[in-house]
C-alpha positions as CSV (number, residue, x, y, z in Angstrom):
1,H,35.9,-22.2,37.8
2,V,39.4,-23.2,36.8
3,Y,40.5,-26.7,37.6
4,M,44.3,-27.4,37.6
5,S,45.3,-30.8,36.4
6,D,48.5,-32.8,35.9
7,D,48.8,-35.1,32.9
8,N,47.9,-38.3,34.8
9,D,44.1,-37.8,35.2
10,D,42.8,-38.1,31.6
11,D,40.3,-40.8,32.8
12,V,39.0,-38.5,35.6
13,L,38.7,-35.3,33.5
14,P,37.9,-36.4,29.9
15,V,37.7,-32.8,28.7
16,P,40.2,-30.8,26.7
17,K,43.0,-29.3,28.8
18,I,44.7,-26.0,28.2
19,P,48.5,-26.0,28.9
20,F,49.3,-23.3,31.5
21,S,52.6,-22.7,29.6
22,L,50.7,-21.5,26.6
23,L,48.5,-19.2,28.7
24,A,51.6,-17.8,30.3
25,Q,53.0,-17.0,26.8
26,D,49.7,-15.3,25.9
27,N,49.1,-17.8,23.1
28,A,46.0,-16.5,21.3
29,E,44.5,-20.0,20.6
30,A,44.9,-21.0,24.2
31,V,43.5,-17.8,25.5
32,Q,40.5,-18.1,23.1
33,H,39.9,-21.7,24.3
34,L,40.0,-20.5,27.9
35,V,37.5,-17.7,27.3
36,H,35.2,-20.0,25.2
37,S,35.2,-22.7,27.8
38,I,34.4,-20.4,30.7
39,Q,31.7,-18.6,28.7
40,H,30.0,-21.8,27.5
41,D,30.8,-24.4,30.1
42,A,31.5,-22.3,33.2
43,F,34.8,-24.1,33.8
44,V,38.1,-24.9,32.2
45,V,40.8,-27.4,33.0
46,V,44.4,-26.1,32.9
47,S,47.2,-28.6,32.8
48,V,50.3,-27.7,34.8
49,Q,53.8,-29.0,35.3
50,P,55.0,-30.4,38.7
51,E,56.7,-27.2,39.8
52,Q,53.5,-25.2,39.0
53,A,51.4,-27.8,40.8
54,A,53.6,-27.3,43.9
55,M,53.2,-23.5,43.7
56,L,49.4,-23.8,43.4
57,A,49.3,-26.2,46.3
58,H,51.2,-23.6,48.4
59,T,48.9,-20.9,47.2
60,T,45.9,-23.0,48.2
61,S,47.2,-23.7,51.7
62,T,48.0,-20.0,52.2
63,A,44.4,-19.1,51.0
64,R,42.9,-21.6,53.4
65,A,44.9,-20.3,56.3
66,F,43.7,-16.7,55.5
67,F,40.1,-17.6,55.0
68,L,39.8,-20.1,57.9
69,G,42.3,-18.6,60.4
70,T,41.9,-14.8,60.1
71,S,39.3,-12.9,62.1
72,Q,36.5,-11.3,60.2
73,E,37.7,-7.8,61.4
74,D,41.2,-8.5,59.9
75,K,39.7,-9.8,56.7
76,D,37.5,-6.7,56.4
77,S,40.5,-4.4,57.0
78,T,42.0,-5.6,53.6
79,K,39.1,-4.3,51.6
80,V,39.9,-1.3,49.3
81,L,37.4,0.5,47.2
82,F,38.6,2.8,44.4
83,P,37.0,4.8,41.6
84,E,36.6,3.0,38.3
85,V,35.5,4.2,34.9
86,G,32.2,6.2,35.2
87,Q,30.5,6.1,38.6
88,S,31.4,2.6,39.6
89,L,33.8,1.5,42.3
90,G,36.5,-1.2,42.0
91,L,37.2,-3.6,44.8
92,A,40.5,-5.2,45.9
93,G,41.0,-7.3,49.0
94,Y,38.5,-9.3,50.9
95,N,34.9,-9.5,50.1
96,R,32.1,-11.9,51.3
97,V,30.0,-12.3,48.1
98,T,27.4,-14.6,49.7
99,K,27.2,-16.7,52.9
100,A,28.9,-19.5,50.9
101,K,31.5,-17.5,48.9
102,E,34.4,-15.4,50.2
103,V,36.9,-13.9,47.7
104,Y,40.2,-12.0,47.9
105,R,40.7,-9.9,44.8
106,V,44.1,-8.8,43.7
107,R,44.4,-6.1,41.0
108,Q,47.3,-4.4,39.4
109,G,45.4,-1.3,38.4
110,P,42.0,0.1,37.8
111,F,41.7,-1.1,34.2
112,Q,41.8,-4.9,34.7
């Protein structure tokens, strides 16, 4: 899980935050912190600027509209399977992982 945070919630989330701006620049230390946090804590807090927070809020509302307002048939129609390395298949688009978890995977290519 990745939690987005502005700089006003230090009392609520008293854990180290990774600035999104450093991740966007592929800062090695920030990327290493992100990987370590996810591997060891199963979550990370990423701090964002107001314009990034607005973009994420828009993305969240769009995702909610898709997952809550789209028919199952239309969601399923976005699913794309493609060959990966070896015998495995890659997945992009909609997938219902469990009864409690739906995802929409976006990939730029088969080697992500």
